[in-house]
PDB file as gemmi writes it, atoms N, CA and C in Angstrom:
CRYST1    1.000    1.000    1.000  90.00  90.00  90.00 P 1                      
ATOM      1  N   UNK A   1       0.843  -1.187   0.000  1.00  0.00           N  
ATOM      2  CA  UNK A   1       0.000   0.000   0.000  1.00  0.00           C  
ATOM      3  C   UNK A   1       0.885   1.245   0.000  1.00  0.00           C  
ATOM      4  N   UNK A   2       0.619   2.167  -0.873  1.00  0.00           N  
ATOM      5  CA  UNK A   2       1.418   3.381  -1.001  1.00  0.00           C  
ATOM      6  C   UNK A   2       0.922   4.448  -0.033  1.00  0.00           C  
ATOM      7  N   UNK A   3       1.876   5.131   0.612  1.00  0.00           N  
ATOM      8  CA  UNK A   3       1.516   6.215   1.536  1.00  0.00           C  
ATOM      9  C   UNK A   3       1.007   7.416   0.749  1.00  0.00           C  
ATOM     10  N   UNK A   4      -0.004   8.077   1.306  1.00  0.00           N  
ATOM     11  CA  UNK A   4      -0.526   9.292   0.684  1.00  0.00           C  
ATOM     12  C   UNK A   4      -0.331  10.429   1.665  1.00  0.00           C  
ATOM     13  N   UNK A   5       0.741  11.154   1.523  1.00  0.00           N  
ATOM     14  CA  UNK A   5       1.057  12.279   2.394  1.00  0.00           C  
ATOM     15  C   UNK A   5       1.082  13.556   1.562  1.00  0.00           C  
ATOM     16  N   UNK A   6       0.731  14.642   2.197  1.00  0.00           N  
ATOM     17  CA  UNK A   6       0.754  15.938   1.523  1.00  0.00           C  
ATOM     18  C   UNK A   6       2.196  16.359   1.225  1.00  0.00           C  
ATOM     19  N   UNK A   7       3.114  16.061   2.164  1.00  0.00           N  
ATOM     20  CA  UNK A   7       4.524  16.431   2.011  1.00  0.00           C  
ATOM     21  C   UNK A   7       5.389  15.179   2.119  1.00  0.00           C  
ATOM     22  N   UNK A   8       6.484  15.117   1.371  1.00  0.00           N  
ATOM     23  CA  UNK A   8       7.366  13.942   1.478  1.00  0.00           C  
ATOM     24  C   UNK A   8       8.088  13.911   2.827  1.00  0.00           C  
ATOM     25  N   UNK A   9       8.345  12.714   3.325  1.00  0.00           N  
ATOM     26  CA  UNK A   9       9.094  12.520   4.576  1.00  0.00           C  
ATOM     27  C   UNK A   9      10.541  12.201   4.241  1.00  0.00           C  
ATOM     28  N   UNK A  10      11.440  12.717   5.049  1.00  0.00           N  
ATOM     29  CA  UNK A  10      12.870  12.480   4.861  1.00  0.00           C  
ATOM     30  C   UNK A  10      13.438  11.847   6.121  1.00  0.00           C  
ATOM     31  N   UNK A  11      14.227  10.787   5.934  1.00  0.00           N  
ATOM     32  CA  UNK A  11      14.874  10.157   7.079  1.00  0.00           C  
ATOM     33  C   UNK A  11      15.816  11.158   7.710  1.00  0.00           C  
ATOM     34  N   UNK A  12      15.910  11.105   9.035  1.00  0.00           N  
ATOM     35  CA  UNK A  12      16.770  12.033   9.761  1.00  0.00           C  
ATOM     36  C   UNK A  12      17.378  11.312  10.954  1.00  0.00           C  
ATOM     37  N   UNK A  13      18.427  11.858  11.451  1.00  0.00           N  
ATOM     38  CA  UNK A  13      19.073  11.357  12.662  1.00  0.00           C  
ATOM     39  C   UNK A  13      19.593  12.599  13.385  1.00  0.00           C  
ATOM     40  N   UNK A  14      18.667  13.319  14.031  1.00  0.00           N  
ATOM     41  CA  UNK A  14      18.984  14.606  14.646  1.00  0.00           C  
ATOM     42  C   UNK A  14      18.732  14.521  16.141  1.00  0.00           C  
ATOM     43  N   UNK A  15      19.746  14.812  16.942  1.00  0.00           N  
ATOM     44  CA  UNK A  15      19.585  14.825  18.397  1.00  0.00           C  
ATOM     45  C   UNK A  15      18.757  16.038  18.800  1.00  0.00           C  
ATOM     46  N   UNK A  16      17.834  15.819  19.744  1.00  0.00           N  
ATOM     47  CA  UNK A  16      16.951  16.901  20.175  1.00  0.00           C  
ATOM     48  C   UNK A  16      16.730  16.874  21.686  1.00  0.00           C  
ATOM     49  N   UNK A  17      16.232  17.985  22.171  1.00  0.00           N  
ATOM     50  CA  UNK A  17      15.637  18.088  23.500  1.00  0.00           C  
ATOM     51  C   UNK A  17      14.185  18.463  23.247  1.00  0.00           C  
ATOM     52  N   UNK A  18      13.287  18.034  24.112  1.00  0.00           N  
ATOM     53  CA  UNK A  18      11.895  18.442  23.959  1.00  0.00           C  
ATOM     54  C   UNK A  18      11.241  18.593  25.319  1.00  0.00           C  
ATOM     55  N   UNK A  19      10.167  19.378  25.341  1.00  0.00           N  
ATOM     56  CA  UNK A  19       9.314  19.473  26.523  1.00  0.00           C  
ATOM     57  C   UNK A  19       7.918  19.872  26.075  1.00  0.00           C  
ATOM     58  N   UNK A  20       6.956  19.585  26.931  1.00  0.00           N  
ATOM     59  CA  UNK A  20       5.570  19.939  26.633  1.00  0.00           C  
ATOM     60  C   UNK A  20       5.389  21.443  26.813  1.00  0.00           C  
ATOM     61  N   UNK A  21       4.739  22.086  25.870  1.00  0.00           N  
ATOM     62  CA  UNK A  21       4.531  23.531  25.991  1.00  0.00           C  
ATOM     63  C   UNK A  21       3.224  23.856  26.729  1.00  0.00           C  
ATOM     64  N   UNK A  22       2.392  22.841  26.975  1.00  0.00           N  
ATOM     65  CA  UNK A  22       1.130  23.073  27.689  1.00  0.00           C  
ATOM     66  C   UNK A  22       1.242  22.784  29.189  1.00  0.00           C  
ATOM     67  N   UNK A  23       2.461  22.473  29.658  1.00  0.00           N  
ATOM     68  CA  UNK A  23       2.693  22.135  31.061  1.00  0.00           C  
ATOM     69  C   UNK A  23       3.820  23.014  31.596  1.00  0.00           C  
ATOM     70  N   UNK A  24       3.504  24.021  32.420  1.00  0.00           N  
ATOM     71  CA  UNK A  24       4.528  24.964  32.879  1.00  0.00           C  
ATOM     72  C   UNK A  24       5.639  24.331  33.715  1.00  0.00           C  
ATOM     73  N   UNK A  25       5.414  23.153  34.287  1.00  0.00           N  
ATOM     74  CA  UNK A  25       6.471  22.516  35.085  1.00  0.00           C  
ATOM     75  C   UNK A  25       7.202  21.420  34.306  1.00  0.00           C  
ATOM     76  N   UNK A  26       6.892  21.281  33.031  1.00  0.00           N  
ATOM     77  CA  UNK A  26       7.566  20.299  32.189  1.00  0.00           C  
ATOM     78  C   UNK A  26       9.053  20.632  32.093  1.00  0.00           C  
ATOM     79  N   UNK A  27       9.894  19.606  32.181  1.00  0.00           N  
ATOM     80  CA  UNK A  27      11.343  19.835  32.063  1.00  0.00           C  
ATOM     81  C   UNK A  27      11.847  19.296  30.722  1.00  0.00           C  
ATOM     82  N   UNK A  28      12.998  19.775  30.305  1.00  0.00           N  
ATOM     83  CA  UNK A  28      13.590  19.336  29.043  1.00  0.00           C  
ATOM     84  C   UNK A  28      13.968  17.871  29.135  1.00  0.00           C  
ATOM     85  N   UNK A  29      13.540  17.089  28.151  1.00  0.00           N  
ATOM     86  CA  UNK A  29      13.909  15.683  28.028  1.00  0.00           C  
ATOM     87  C   UNK A  29      15.073  15.611  27.046  1.00  0.00           C  
ATOM     88  N   UNK A  30      16.161  15.012  27.470  1.00  0.00           N  
ATOM     89  CA  UNK A  30      17.390  14.996  26.680  1.00  0.00           C  
ATOM     90  C   UNK A  30      17.655  13.589  26.158  1.00  0.00           C  
ATOM     91  N   UNK A  31      18.257  13.498  24.981  1.00  0.00           N  
ATOM     92  CA  UNK A  31      18.668  12.218  24.431  1.00  0.00           C  
ATOM     93  C   UNK A  31      17.717  11.640  23.409  1.00  0.00           C  
ATOM     94  N   UNK A  32      16.688  12.391  23.065  1.00  0.00           N  
ATOM     95  CA  UNK A  32      15.747  11.933  22.046  1.00  0.00           C  
ATOM     96  C   UNK A  32      16.328  12.194  20.663  1.00  0.00           C  
ATOM     97  N   UNK A  33      15.639  11.660  19.655  1.00  0.00           N  
ATOM     98  CA  UNK A  33      16.153  11.757  18.305  1.00  0.00           C  
ATOM     99  C   UNK A  33      15.006  11.832  17.306  1.00  0.00           C  
ATOM    100  N   UNK A  34      15.130  12.731  16.343  1.00  0.00           N  
ATOM    101  CA  UNK A  34      14.171  12.778  15.246  1.00  0.00           C  
ATOM    102  C   UNK A  34      14.517  11.649  14.285  1.00  0.00           C  
ATOM    103  N   UNK A  35      13.514  10.849  13.909  1.00  0.00           N  
ATOM    104  CA  UNK A  35      13.707   9.724  12.989  1.00  0.00           C  
ATOM    105  C   UNK A  35      13.388  10.108  11.544  1.00  0.00           C  
ATOM    106  N   UNK A  36      12.315  10.896  11.351  1.00  0.00           N  
ATOM    107  CA  UNK A  36      12.017  11.425  10.027  1.00  0.00           C  
ATOM    108  C   UNK A  36      11.256  12.732  10.184  1.00  0.00           C  
ATOM    109  N   UNK A  37      11.274  13.526   9.110  1.00  0.00           N  
ATOM    110  CA  UNK A  37      10.737  14.881   9.204  1.00  0.00           C  
ATOM    111  C   UNK A  37      10.162  15.300   7.851  1.00  0.00           C  
ATOM    112  N   UNK A  38       9.140  16.158   7.884  1.00  0.00           N  
ATOM    113  CA  UNK A  38       8.557  16.729   6.671  1.00  0.00           C  
ATOM    114  C   UNK A  38       7.997  18.102   7.024  1.00  0.00           C  
ATOM    115  N   UNK A  39       7.432  18.768   6.043  1.00  0.00           N  
ATOM    116  CA  UNK A  39       6.790  20.054   6.302  1.00  0.00           C  
ATOM    117  C   UNK A  39       5.543  19.886   7.167  1.00  0.00           C  
ATOM    118  N   UNK A  40       4.972  18.691   7.197  1.00  0.00           N  
ATOM    119  CA  UNK A  40       3.741  18.458   7.930  1.00  0.00           C  
ATOM    120  C   UNK A  40       3.914  17.829   9.298  1.00  0.00           C  
ATOM    121  N   UNK A  41       5.136  17.437   9.656  1.00  0.00           N  
ATOM    122  CA  UNK A  41       5.323  16.814  10.963  1.00  0.00           C  
ATOM    123  C   UNK A  41       6.643  16.096  11.065  1.00  0.00           C  
ATOM    124  N   UNK A  42       6.792  15.379  12.183  1.00  0.00           N  
ATOM    125  CA  UNK A  42       8.016  14.623  12.385  1.00  0.00           C  
ATOM    126  C   UNK A  42       7.745  13.420  13.275  1.00  0.00           C  
ATOM    127  N   UNK A  43       8.643  12.447  13.194  1.00  0.00           N  
ATOM    128  CA  UNK A  43       8.590  11.263  14.049  1.00  0.00           C  
ATOM    129  C   UNK A  43       9.840  11.293  14.908  1.00  0.00           C  
ATOM    130  N   UNK A  44       9.661  11.178  16.233  1.00  0.00           N  
ATOM    131  CA  UNK A  44      10.802  11.214  17.123  1.00  0.00           C  
ATOM    132  C   UNK A  44      10.625  10.223  18.264  1.00  0.00           C  
ATOM    133  N   UNK A  45      11.716   9.873  18.914  1.00  0.00           N  
ATOM    134  CA  UNK A  45      11.652   9.003  20.086  1.00  0.00           C  
ATOM    135  C   UNK A  45      11.332   9.868  21.298  1.00  0.00           C  
ATOM    136  N   UNK A  46      10.527   9.317  22.203  1.00  0.00           N  
ATOM    137  CA  UNK A  46      10.129  10.050  23.407  1.00  0.00           C  
ATOM    138  C   UNK A  46      10.229   9.119  24.610  1.00  0.00           C  
ATOM    139  N   UNK A  47      10.276   9.703  25.793  1.00  0.00           N  
ATOM    140  CA  UNK A  47      10.376   8.935  27.032  1.00  0.00           C  
ATOM    141  C   UNK A  47       9.029   8.734  27.704  1.00  0.00           C  
ATOM    142  N   UNK A  48       7.982   9.206  27.080  1.00  0.00           N  
ATOM    143  CA  UNK A  48       6.649   9.077  27.649  1.00  0.00           C  
ATOM    144  C   UNK A  48       5.641   8.928  26.513  1.00  0.00           C  
ATOM    145  N   UNK A  49       4.511   8.331  26.810  1.00  0.00           N  
ATOM    146  CA  UNK A  49       3.439   8.235  25.817  1.00  0.00           C  
ATOM    147  C   UNK A  49       2.710   9.571  25.748  1.00  0.00           C  
ATOM    148  N   UNK A  50       2.536  10.054  24.522  1.00  0.00           N  
ATOM    149  CA  UNK A  50       1.824  11.307  24.312  1.00  0.00           C  
ATOM    150  C   UNK A  50       0.880  11.131  23.143  1.00  0.00           C  
ATOM    151  N   UNK A  51      -0.312  11.673  23.240  1.00  0.00           N  
ATOM    152  CA  UNK A  51      -1.217  11.589  22.095  1.00  0.00           C  
ATOM    153  C   UNK A  51      -0.717  12.460  20.941  1.00  0.00           C  
ATOM    154  N   UNK A  52      -1.052  12.072  19.740  1.00  0.00           N  
ATOM    155  CA  UNK A  52      -0.714  12.863  18.564  1.00  0.00           C  
ATOM    156  C   UNK A  52      -1.306  14.255  18.728  1.00  0.00           C  
ATOM    157  N   UNK A  53      -0.555  15.277  18.379  1.00  0.00           N  
ATOM    158  CA  UNK A  53      -1.028  16.655  18.499  1.00  0.00           C  
ATOM    159  C   UNK A  53      -0.674  17.319  19.811  1.00  0.00           C  
ATOM    160  N   UNK A  54       0.053  16.605  20.714  1.00  0.00           N  
ATOM    161  CA  UNK A  54       0.472  17.220  21.974  1.00  0.00           C  
ATOM    162  C   UNK A  54       1.378  18.403  21.667  1.00  0.00           C  
ATOM    163  N   UNK A  55       1.116  19.593  22.219  1.00  0.00           N  
ATOM    164  CA  UNK A  55       1.968  20.756  21.936  1.00  0.00           C  
ATOM    165  C   UNK A  55       3.343  20.598  22.595  1.00  0.00           C  
ATOM    166  N   UNK A  56       4.384  20.745  21.798  1.00  0.00           N  
ATOM    167  CA  UNK A  56       5.760  20.538  22.261  1.00  0.00           C  
ATOM    168  C   UNK A  56       6.662  21.667  21.807  1.00  0.00           C  
ATOM    169  N   UNK A  57       7.772  21.806  22.501  1.00  0.00           N  
ATOM    170  CA  UNK A  57       8.869  22.673  22.078  1.00  0.00           C  
ATOM    171  C   UNK A  57      10.076  21.770  21.877  1.00  0.00           C  
ATOM    172  N   UNK A  58      10.752  21.918  20.754  1.00  0.00           N  
ATOM    173  CA  UNK A  58      11.951  21.143  20.450  1.00  0.00           C  
ATOM    174  C   UNK A  58      13.157  22.057  20.353  1.00  0.00           C  
ATOM    175  N   UNK A  59      14.305  21.564  20.774  1.00  0.00           N  
ATOM    176  CA  UNK A  59      15.580  22.215  20.494  1.00  0.00           C  
ATOM    177  C   UNK A  59      16.407  21.230  19.684  1.00  0.00           C  
ATOM    178  N   UNK A  60      16.773  21.629  18.483  1.00  0.00           N  
ATOM    179  CA  UNK A  60      17.558  20.796  17.589  1.00  0.00           C  
ATOM    180  C   UNK A  60      18.995  21.270  17.609  1.00  0.00           C  
ATOM    181  N   UNK A  61      19.915  20.335  17.662  1.00  0.00           N  
ATOM    182  CA  UNK A  61      21.336  20.647  17.623  1.00  0.00           C  
ATOM    183  C   UNK A  61      21.844  20.228  16.255  1.00  0.00           C  
ATOM    184  N   UNK A  62      22.144  21.216  15.436  1.00  0.00           N  
ATOM    185  CA  UNK A  62      22.541  20.973  14.050  1.00  0.00           C  
ATOM    186  C   UNK A  62      23.933  21.547  13.819  1.00  0.00           C  
ATOM    187  N   UNK A  63      24.757  20.785  13.097  1.00  0.00           N  
ATOM    188  CA  UNK A  63      26.090  21.249  12.756  1.00  0.00           C  
ATOM    189  C   UNK A  63      26.110  21.642  11.284  1.00  0.00           C  
ATOM    190  N   UNK A  64      26.669  22.817  10.997  1.00  0.00           N  
ATOM    191  CA  UNK A  64      26.741  23.312   9.630  1.00  0.00           C  
ATOM    192  C   UNK A  64      27.992  22.743   8.955  1.00  0.00           C  
ATOM    193  N   UNK A  65      28.134  23.025   7.662  1.00  0.00           N  
ATOM    194  CA  UNK A  65      29.295  22.527   6.913  1.00  0.00           C  
ATOM    195  C   UNK A  65      30.611  22.968   7.530  1.00  0.00           C  
ATOM    196  N   UNK A  66      30.627  24.167   8.120  1.00  0.00           N  
ATOM    197  CA  UNK A  66      31.859  24.651   8.744  1.00  0.00           C  
ATOM    198  C   UNK A  66      31.999  24.147  10.187  1.00  0.00           C  
ATOM    199  N   UNK A  67      31.176  23.136  10.544  1.00  0.00           N  
ATOM    200  CA  UNK A  67      31.229  22.439  11.836  1.00  0.00           C  
ATOM    201  C   UNK A  67      30.843  23.306  13.027  1.00  0.00           C  
ATOM    202  N   UNK A  68      30.149  24.407  12.756  1.00  0.00           N  
ATOM    203  CA  UNK A  68      29.649  25.237  13.845  1.00  0.00           C  
ATOM    204  C   UNK A  68      28.304  24.686  14.299  1.00  0.00           C  
ATOM    205  N   UNK A  69      28.114  24.629  15.590  1.00  0.00           N  
ATOM    206  CA  UNK A  69      26.877  24.096  16.159  1.00  0.00           C  
ATOM    207  C   UNK A  69      25.810  25.191  16.176  1.00  0.00           C  
ATOM    208  N   UNK A  70      24.638  24.866  15.678  1.00  0.00           N  
ATOM    209  CA  UNK A  70      23.497  25.779  15.689  1.00  0.00           C  
ATOM    210  C   UNK A  70      22.398  25.131  16.520  1.00  0.00           C  
ATOM    211  N   UNK A  71      21.752  25.913  17.360  1.00  0.00           N  
ATOM    212  CA  UNK A  71      20.611  25.413  18.127  1.00  0.00           C  
ATOM    213  C   UNK A  71      19.371  26.112  17.608  1.00  0.00           C  
ATOM    214  N   UNK A  72      18.422  25.323  17.164  1.00  0.00           N  
ATOM    215  CA  UNK A  72      17.180  25.841  16.605  1.00  0.00           C  
ATOM    216  C   UNK A  72      16.049  25.425  17.536  1.00  0.00           C  
ATOM    217  N   UNK A  73      15.181  26.364  17.885  1.00  0.00           N  
ATOM    218  CA  UNK A  73      14.046  26.041  18.742  1.00  0.00           C  
ATOM    219  C   UNK A  73      12.770  26.088  17.917  1.00  0.00           C  
ATOM    220  N   UNK A  74      12.001  25.010  17.972  1.00  0.00           N  
ATOM    221  CA  UNK A  74      10.730  24.910  17.259  1.00  0.00           C  
ATOM    222  C   UNK A  74       9.603  24.733  18.262  1.00  0.00           C  
ATOM    223  N   UNK A  75       8.515  25.402  18.033  1.00  0.00           N  
ATOM    224  CA  UNK A  75       7.338  25.203  18.876  1.00  0.00           C  
ATOM    225  C   UNK A  75       6.245  24.625  17.997  1.00  0.00           C  
ATOM    226  N   UNK A  76       5.831  23.409  18.301  1.00  0.00           N  
ATOM    227  CA  UNK A  76       4.780  22.759  17.525  1.00  0.00           C  
ATOM    228  C   UNK A  76       3.452  22.987  18.230  1.00  0.00           C  
ATOM    229  N   UNK A  77       2.483  23.397  17.467  1.00  0.00           N  
ATOM    230  CA  UNK A  77       1.156  23.640  18.037  1.00  0.00           C  
ATOM    231  C   UNK A  77       0.180  22.649  17.431  1.00  0.00           C  
ATOM    232  N   UNK A  78      -0.880  22.426  18.148  1.00  0.00           N  
ATOM    233  CA  UNK A  78      -1.900  21.495  17.677  1.00  0.00           C  
ATOM    234  C   UNK A  78      -2.526  22.057  16.414  1.00  0.00           C  
ATOM    235  N   UNK A  79      -2.595  21.244  15.342  1.00  0.00           N  
ATOM    236  CA  UNK A  79      -3.194  21.752  14.104  1.00  0.00           C  
ATOM    237  C   UNK A  79      -4.677  22.033  14.276  1.00  0.00           C  
ATOM    238  N   UNK A  80      -5.139  23.059  13.581  1.00  0.00           N  
ATOM    239  CA  UNK A  80      -6.569  23.397  13.621  1.00  0.00           C  
ATOM    240  C   UNK A  80      -7.317  22.415  12.734  1.00  0.00           C  
ATOM    241  N   UNK A  81      -8.429  21.930  13.225  1.00  0.00           N  
ATOM    242  CA  UNK A  81      -9.245  20.999  12.451  1.00  0.00           C  
ATOM    243  C   UNK A  81     -10.202  21.792  11.570  1.00  0.00           C  
ATOM    244  N   UNK A  82     -10.334  21.376  10.339  1.00  0.00           N  
ATOM    245  CA  UNK A  82     -11.214  22.074   9.383  1.00  0.00           C  
ATOM    246  C   UNK A  82     -12.665  21.756   9.653  1.00  0.00           C  
TER     247      UNK A  82                                                      
END                                                                             
């Protein structure tokens, strides 16, 4: 069966930190990893069960060609239902 996605998924191996953005006492979870990513979402390893659409903040540690480390912070929000 062929997948029908709006955006293509790309395999990734990116170390991340994450925490829930809807919980003010949530702490950063370290050691997780993004497995694949697209414009519409991502698949990552987590230390707890969370329902799809849980609002999260991610910090990605990315190295550029010149080997400089960049930290990017993403805030994922629950998508609006049509």
